C-alpha positions in Angstrom: 7.1 -11.1 -46.7 7.2 -14.8 -47.3 7.0 -15.7 -51.0 4.4 -18.3 -51.9 4.6 -20.3 -55.1 1.5 -21.2 -57.0 1.1 -24.8 -58.2 -0.1 -23.8 -61.7 -2.3 -26.1 -63.8 0.1 -25.4 -66.7 3.6 -24.0 -66.5 3.3 -20.3 -67.4 6.8 -20.5 -69.0 5.5 -22.8 -71.8 2.3 -20.8 -72.6 3.9 -18.7 -75.4 5.5 -21.7 -77.1 2.3 -23.8 -76.8 0.3 -20.9 -78.1 2.2 -21.0 -81.4 1.9 -24.8 -81.4 -1.9 -24.4 -81.1 -2.0 -22.2 -84.1 -0.3 -25.0 -86.1 -2.0 -28.0 -84.6 -5.6 -27.0 -83.9 -7.9 -27.7 -86.9 -8.5 -24.6 -89.0 -12.3 -25.1 -88.5 -11.8 -25.0 -84.7 -9.9 -21.7 -84.8 -12.4 -20.2 -87.2 -15.2 -21.3 -84.8 -13.4 -19.4 -82.0 -13.3 -16.3 -84.0 -16.9 -16.7 -85.1 -18.1 -16.9 -81.5 -16.1 -14.0 -80.4 -17.5 -11.8 -83.1 -21.0 -13.1 -82.4 -20.6 -12.1 -78.7 -19.4 -8.6 -79.7 -22.2 -8.0 -82.2 -24.8 -9.4 -79.9 -23.9 -7.0 -77.1 -23.6 -4.1 -79.4 -27.1 -4.9 -80.7 -28.3 -5.2 -77.2 -27.2 -1.7 -76.5 -29.0 -0.5 -79.6 -32.2 -2.3 -78.5 -31.9 -0.9 -75.0 -31.5 2.7 -76.4 -34.7 2.2 -78.4 -36.6 1.2 -75.3 -37.2 -2.4 -76.3 -35.4 -4.1 -73.3 -37.1 -4.4 -70.0 -34.8 -3.7 -67.0 -31.0 -3.4 -67.2 -28.2 -5.5 -68.6 -24.6 -6.3 -67.9 -22.3 -6.3 -71.0 -19.0 -8.1 -71.4 -17.7 -6.2 -74.4 -13.9 -6.6 -74.2 -14.1 -9.9 -72.4 -14.9 -12.2 -75.4 -11.7 -14.3 -75.2 -12.5 -15.4 -71.6 -15.7 -17.1 -72.4 -14.8 -18.5 -75.8 -11.3 -19.7 -74.8 -12.6 -21.4 -71.7 -15.6 -23.1 -73.3 -13.6 -24.2 -76.4 -11.8 -26.6 -74.0 -15.0 -28.5 -73.2 -16.7 -31.5 -74.8 -20.2 -30.9 -76.1 -21.8 -32.7 -73.1 -19.8 -30.8 -70.5 -21.5 -28.2 -68.4 -21.2 -24.5 -67.5 -22.8 -22.3 -64.8 -22.3 -18.6 -65.4 -23.1 -15.2 -63.8 -25.0 -12.0 -64.5 -22.5 -10.9 -67.2 -23.2 -14.1 -69.1 -24.2 -13.4 -72.7 -20.7 -14.5 -73.9 -20.8 -17.8 -72.1 -24.3 -18.5 -73.4 -23.2 -17.9 -77.0 -20.0 -19.8 -76.7 -21.9 -22.8 -75.3 -23.8 -22.9 -78.6 -27.1 -21.1 -77.8 -29.6 -20.5 -80.5 -29.2 -16.8 -81.2 -32.9 -16.2 -82.0 -34.1 -17.9 -78.8 -31.4 -16.0 -76.9 -32.3 -12.7 -78.4 -36.0 -13.4 -77.8 -35.3 -14.1 -74.1 -33.3 -10.9 -73.9 -36.3 -9.0 -75.2 -38.7 -10.8 -72.9 -40.6 -12.6 -75.7 -42.7 -15.8 -75.3 -40.4 -17.8 -77.7 -37.3 -17.1 -75.7 -35.3 -19.8 -73.9 -37.2 -19.2 -70.6 -40.4 -17.8 -72.3 -39.3 -14.3 -71.6 -39.2 -14.8 -67.8 -35.5 -14.9 -67.4 -34.3 -11.9 -69.5 -30.7 -10.8 -69.8 -29.4 -12.2 -66.5 -31.0 -15.6 -66.4 -30.7 -17.1 -69.9 -30.3 -20.9 -69.6 -30.1 -23.7 -72.1 -30.3 -27.0 -70.1 -30.2 -29.4 -73.1 -27.1 -27.5 -74.3 -25.3 -27.8 -71.0 -25.8 -24.2 -70.0 -27.3 -24.3 -66.5 -27.9 -20.5 -66.3 -27.1 -18.0 -63.6 -28.7 -16.1 -60.8 -28.6 -12.4 -60.0 -26.9 -12.9 -56.7 -23.1 -12.3 -56.8 -21.2 -15.5 -56.1 -24.2 -17.7 -55.7 -23.3 -19.9 -58.7 -20.1 -21.0 -56.9 -21.6 -23.3 -54.2 -24.3 -24.3 -56.7 -21.4 -25.5 -59.0 -20.1 -27.7 -56.1 -23.5 -29.4 -55.8 -23.6 -30.0 -59.5 -20.0 -31.4 -59.6 -20.8 -33.7 -56.6 -23.8 -35.1 -58.6 -21.5 -35.7 -61.6 -19.0 -37.5 -59.4 -21.7 -39.6 -57.7 -23.0 -40.7 -61.1 -19.4 -41.4 -62.2 -20.1 -39.2 -65.2 -17.1 -38.2 -67.4 -18.5 -34.6 -67.6 -16.7 -31.6 -66.2 -18.3 -28.3 -65.1 -16.9 -24.8 -65.6 -18.1 -22.3 -62.9 -17.7 -18.7 -64.0 -17.8 -15.7 -61.6 -16.4 -12.2 -61.3 -13.7 -10.7 -59.1 -16.4 -9.3 -56.9 -17.3 -12.8 -55.7 -13.9 -13.9 -54.4 -14.3 -12.1 -51.0 -17.6 -13.8 -50.2 -17.7 -16.6 -47.7 -19.3 -19.1 -50.1 -16.3 -18.8 -52.4 -14.0 -20.2 -49.8 -16.4 -22.8 -48.5 -17.1 -24.0 -52.1 -13.4 -24.3 -53.1 -12.6 -26.1 -49.8 -15.3 -28.6 -50.3 -14.5 -29.2 -54.0 -10.9 -29.7 -53.1 -11.6 -32.2 -50.3 -13.8 -34.3 -52.5 -11.8 -33.8 -55.7 -14.8 -32.7 -57.7 -14.8 -32.3 -61.5 -15.2 -28.5 -61.5 -13.0 -25.7 -62.8 -13.5 -22.4 -61.1 -13.0 -19.4 -63.5 -12.8 -15.9 -62.1 -13.2 -13.3 -64.8 -11.3 -10.4 -63.2 -12.4 -7.4 -65.2 -10.7 -5.3 -62.4 -13.9 -3.7 -61.1 -16.4 -5.1 -58.6 -19.3 -2.9 -59.6 -17.7 0.6 -59.1 -14.6 -0.2 -57.0 -11.2 -1.5 -58.2 -10.5 -5.1 -57.3 -6.9 -4.2 -56.3 -8.3 -2.2 -53.3 -10.7 -4.9 -52.3 -8.4 -7.9 -52.2 -5.4 -8.4 -49.9 -3.5 -10.5 -52.3 -2.8 -10.2 -56.0 -3.1 -12.1 -58.3 -6.4 -13.6 -57.1 -5.3 -17.1 -58.1 -2.9 -17.1 -55.1 -6.0 -18.0 -53.1 -5.8 -21.5 -54.6 -2.9 -22.3 -52.3 -5.2 -22.4 -49.3 -7.0 -25.4 -50.8 -4.0 -27.1 -52.2 -5.3 -26.9 -55.8 -3.7 -25.5 -58.9 -4.2 -21.8 -59.4 -3.2 -19.7 -62.4 -3.7 -16.2 -63.7 -3.8 -15.9 -67.5 -4.1 -13.1 -70.0 -7.9 -13.1 -70.3 -7.7 -11.1 -73.6 -5.6 -13.9 -75.3 -8.1 -16.6 -76.4 -5.4 -19.2 -77.0 -3.8 -18.7 -73.6 -7.2 -19.0 -72.0 -7.9 -22.1 -74.0 -4.7 -24.0 -73.2 -4.8 -23.2 -69.4 -8.5 -24.2 -69.2 -7.9 -27.4 -71.3 -5.2 -28.5 -68.9 -7.5 -27.9 -65.9 -10.4 -29.7 -67.6 -8.3 -32.7 -68.4 -7.1 -32.8 -64.9 -10.6 -32.7 -63.5 -11.8 -35.3 -65.9 -9.0 -37.7 -64.6 -10.5 -37.4 -61.1 -7.7 -35.2 -59.8 -10.0 -32.4 -58.6 -10.7 -28.7 -59.2 -8.5 -25.8 -60.3 -8.9 -22.1 -60.0 -8.2 -19.9 -63.0 -8.1 -16.1 -63.1 -8.7 -14.6 -66.5 -7.3 -11.1 -66.2 -9.4 -8.9 -68.6 -11.4 -5.7 -68.8 -15.0 -4.6 -69.5 -15.3 -1.7 -71.9 -18.7 -0.7 -70.7 -20.0 0.1 -67.2 -21.1 -2.4 -64.6 -24.7 -2.1 -66.0 -26.6 0.4 -68.0 -27.2 2.5 -64.9 -23.4 2.9 -64.4 -22.1 6.4 -65.1 -18.5 5.3 -65.2 -17.2 8.0 -62.9 -14.7 5.8 -61.1 -12.3 5.3 -64.1 -10.9 7.5 -66.8 -11.6 7.4 -70.5 -7.9 7.1 -71.1 -7.8 3.9 -69.1 -10.7 2.5 -71.2 -9.1 3.6 -74.4 -5.8 1.9 -73.4 -7.6 -1.4 -72.9 -9.4 -1.1 -76.2 -6.0 -1.3 -77.8 -5.8 -4.8 -76.3 -9.1 -5.9 -78.0 -9.2 -9.7 -77.8 -10.9 -10.0 -81.2 -8.3 -7.8 -83.0 -5.5 -9.7 -81.4 -6.8 -13.1 -82.4 -7.4 -11.9 -86.0 -3.9 -10.7 -86.2 -2.5 -14.0 -84.8 -4.5 -16.0 -87.3 -3.3 -13.8 -90.2 0.4 -13.9 -89.1 0.3 -17.7 -88.7 -1.3 -17.9 -92.1 -4.1 -20.0 -90.7 -6.7 -17.7 -92.3 -6.6 -15.2 -95.1 -7.7 -11.6 -94.8 -10.7 -12.5 -96.9 -11.6 -15.4 -94.7 -11.4 -13.3 -91.5 -13.6 -10.6 -93.1 -16.1 -13.3 -94.1 -16.3 -14.8 -90.6 -16.8 -11.3 -89.2 -19.5 -10.5 -91.7 -21.3 -13.8 -91.1 -21.4 -13.2 -87.4 -22.8 -9.7 -87.8 -25.5 -11.0 -90.2 -26.4 -13.8 -87.8 -27.0 -11.3 -85.0 -29.0 -9.0 -87.2 -31.2 -11.9 -88.4 -31.7 -13.1 -84.8 -32.8 -9.7 -83.6 -35.2 -9.3 -86.5 -36.8 -12.7 -85.9 -36.9 -12.2 -82.1 -38.6 -8.8 -82.4 -41.4 -10.5 -84.4 -42.1 -13.0 -81.6 -45.2 -12.6 -79.5 -45.2 -11.0 -76.0 -45.8 -13.4 -73.1 -49.5 -14.0 -72.6 -51.2 -13.0 -69.3 -53.2 -16.3 -69.4 -50.1 -18.4 -68.5 -48.6 -15.9 -66.0 -48.5 -18.5 -63.3 -47.1 -21.3 -65.5 -43.9 -22.7 -64.1 -44.3 -20.7 -60.9 -46.1 -23.5 -59.0 -45.6 -27.2 -59.4 -48.6 -28.9 -61.0 
């Protein structure tokens, strides 16, 4: 077998050293923000499970518990005016991009005061002014959409960069290859981020893809490709930051694979019969939030009391958002056709 060498966006050999440098150099407030967002994502999704069990959620939902470092580490590398397009497992991206937790929870519950007036629900939460362009329920459909958005940014000579998130189940679709090829040819300002949680619905990704790691596919388009520990928020941050800076300089796209794991099933209808509890428990020992807390404490960036306070504040914020969202009115039948037809 011929060995192929990736052209990484950041030399993997320097990631551990740079990780320690980040703990020293990044502002304490920025590191605390990263922890805050990771905790908010975890508590939001745990609250979502509770609301679902109480029959207050319409339809199903796709949880990213265990994947918090991927969304927070990636989005932490952006400027406020940069953009994201996410996928059906997108609560974490939405929170990391700065969503109003009450409006987000209200949308999740199908309430009139939600981001999309209750019409989008769990899978389609978008915040256009905040740079979150939303998602669709079709696997992989955000990838070619991201190319169109990035082309528009390039044509406007905008300094903005777009992050396009998708799962490992999307990388075998034709539009994945078409999109990466076009983005590479035109050197578009987009970073493609595959959140490989190792299962495409109910099948292991390793049996569905001919090459591992998935980032090897970047070679076909002569763009940087890199696989990173998706449960290490600082590793995700530094690799994404390098890719974003490269794209902003006009040097084109990159493909990053965040290797992570979802603790819950594909959706709430998933009986989880395709994997063992032992496997799930093993990955819980690699909890991204616990790892980041430990790193912050060992580097003496935060004290134990400060870490506990951030955790408590995140939980309180989610509880308050849920309480306020539950009090919002249901959508009115009188405006049922609003935003369906153009005026």
